[in-house]
C-alpha positions in Angstrom: -23.4 174.2 38.6 -24.0 173.3 35.0 -26.8 171.1 34.0 -27.2 168.6 31.1 -30.3 167.5 29.3 -30.2 163.8 28.3 -32.5 162.1 25.9 -32.8 158.3 25.7 -32.8 157.7 22.0 -31.9 154.1 21.3 -33.3 150.9 22.8 -31.2 148.7 25.1 -32.4 145.5 23.5 -29.4 143.5 22.4 -27.0 145.3 24.7 -25.3 143.8 27.8 -26.7 144.0 31.3 -24.2 146.6 32.4 -25.4 149.1 29.8 -29.0 148.3 30.7 -28.3 149.0 34.4 -26.6 152.3 33.5 -29.7 153.5 31.6 -32.0 152.5 34.5 -29.7 154.2 37.1 -29.7 157.4 35.0 -33.5 157.4 35.6 -34.8 156.3 32.2 -37.8 154.0 32.0 -38.9 154.5 28.4 -37.5 155.4 25.0 -37.4 159.0 24.0 -37.7 160.3 27.6 -35.7 163.3 28.6 -34.1 164.1 32.0 -32.0 167.0 33.3 -29.2 166.4 35.8 -26.5 168.3 37.5 -23.2 167.9 35.6 -20.6 165.9 37.5 -17.7 163.6 36.7 -19.7 160.6 37.8 -22.6 161.5 35.5 -20.2 162.0 32.6 -18.7 158.6 33.2 -22.1 157.0 33.1 -23.0 158.9 29.9 -19.7 157.8 28.3 -20.6 154.2 28.9 -23.9 154.5 27.1 -23.0 157.4 24.6 -24.4 155.3 21.7 -27.8 155.1 23.4 -28.3 158.7 24.6 -28.1 162.2 23.3 -26.6 164.9 25.6 -26.9 168.6 25.5 -25.7 171.4 27.8 -28.5 173.5 29.3 -28.0 177.2 29.8 -28.8 178.5 33.3 -31.6 180.7 31.9 -33.5 177.6 30.6 -33.7 175.8 33.9 -36.7 176.2 36.1 -34.7 177.2 39.1 -32.6 179.8 37.1 -35.4 182.3 36.7 -34.7 185.8 38.0 
């Protein structure tokens, strides 16, 4: 399955509680942190809700730690 790399690039200060909760549920705790997740419709929906706060990039299978041959 495809993976995505997500970077938390903009502070949640001044945004509503729902967006704050979405950032926390994605697994972010501090600004400019990066996480990798399996791509899914649920994840895409969460990212769409906070698209102005995060940066998303697709990760090729060769770049993942588990994808080594």
